[in-house]
N, C-alpha and C positions, 0 to 999 in steps of 0.2 A: 438238356436239362439245364438248369442253374450249378451253379456249384461256390460251395463256400470256401475261401480262403481259409486254413486250418487256426488260423486268428480270429476267424468271423470279419475282418475289416470288408472283407473284398469278397464279391460277388463278379465267376467266368461266367459270362450267357451268351446265343449265337445269337445277334442282329441278323434279324434276314429284310432285306434293301429288293423291290421291286418283286420279279419272279421267284417261279420253287426254283435251287436248287447249287448246287457247291458255287459257283463264281456268286453268290448272293446272298454268299452266309459268312459275319464279319468278326469275330471273334471279341470280344470286349469288353473290359470288366469297370467295372462300376467299387468306385470306396466309398463305403456307406458311411465316412469319416466327415469324408467335402459336398457328396455326390459327384459328382467330377469321372465321364465316362470316356475312358479312353479303349480304343479301336486299335487290335493291337494289329500290322501288318503279317504277317507268318511266310506271303508267296509263297502258301499251300497249294498244291490245287482242290484238296479231301483234306476236312477237318473233323473226328468223331470222337465221341465218347471222351471227353475231354474228364483230367481230373489236377487236381492242384496237388502238387514235387512236395514230400512234408515239411521242403527247408519253405515251404512259400513267396520264394522269387522264379520259381516257374509251373508249370504247367508238364502234365505229358498226357499223350494223344494215341488212336491211332491218326493216319496219317496218309496220303501219299506229293509228293515229293512235286517239285517242277518235272524232274528225268521217267520222270511215272513209277519210279523206286514207294511200292507201299509198308508202311511195317510203322512201327513204333517211331515217333518222336518226344523230347524235353520243348519246352519253349520258354526261352524267357519273355515272363510278365514283361518288365525295365522292356526293350528292344525289340520281341517279336522274333528273335536269329535260331532258327529250330536249329534241334541232333537230333540224325539221324540214332536213335539206338537199337535197330532188328531191321534189319530188311526183311522181308517175305513174310516176316510175322502175321497179317491182316487176311485170316484166309478165309473169304465167305462163305465158301459153300457147305466151309469141313468146322466149322469152329463157330455156324448162326451168325459172324459178324463181330465176333467177341475180338478182339484181342490175345496173344499168349505171352504174357509176364513171362514165362522160359525163354524169354526169346534177347530180355536185357538183363536178367539177373546174372552173367558173370561181369558186364557192362557196367553195370550200378547200386546204388544202392538206396533204400527207400530210407 
């Protein structure tokens, strides 16, 4: 699902290239002011349920990193750098694929 930035000037979306699958989903941000589209090189194996962080400078999402740790991560929209905020928070069978935000309450503020 596309996601508008808090100030409404940017739109995050996943661009799909080629076949269907995680390796073909490219996280992208479009500036509504310039029309420029930037692709984020996050280095993640999986990225889903992306939302803008309240500061508008980063995103929060369910993710799996290159070491195959799953959880909730924060992604810098300028650099694509990711920070894992809560490991093991994504439990597809018990939570129907939804992140458990309680995993990050102690480490982050909205």
